[in-house]
N, C-alpha and C positions, 0 to 999 in steps of 0.2 A: 231337580223338580222345580226350586225355588225359582232358577235364572229365567227359564221358562214361563212361570207365572209373573215374574218381574217385568218381562219383556213384553207381556201381553197386557201388563198393569191391571192383573183381574183380582178383584176383592173377594173377599170369603163369601158372600153373600153370593157374586156372581158366579163363584165356583159352586156353590150349593144349588143354584138355580141350573147351572149344565146339568151337574149329576141326576138332580131329580128328574130334568128333560129325558136324559139318556135312560133312566129307569123306566119312564114311562112308556118312550119309545120303542126299547128292545126287551124290556122285563128283566127278571132278578137273574133269570137262567143264563141268560145269554151273553150277558157283563162278563162274567167270568171268562168264558170261552173265547170272547174277543180279546179281552186283556192278555190271555196266555197266549194267542195267537199273534198280538202286536208285539209281546214280548220275546218271542222265537224269532219274529221277523227282524226286530231289531237287532239281534244277536246273530242272527246269519248275517245281517249287513256289515255290521261289525267286525265278523269275521272274515269276510271277504274283502273288506277295504284293508284291514291288517294284511291279510296274505298279499294282497294286491301291491301293497307299498312295501312290503318288505323285501331288503336288498338281497336278501340272499337267494332269492328264489329266480 
């Protein structure tokens, strides 16, 4: 996570501002659902890319 923040060179205040904007736009109930879906998507993508590069297949 720190590599992503360092790549965009975001400071703590900017991250806080983005978090507040997301909270206002989506509401407190939608953010966990969005994060869960994003996590599942990333997990599926990693699994698919790992299966695709597996030399046994």
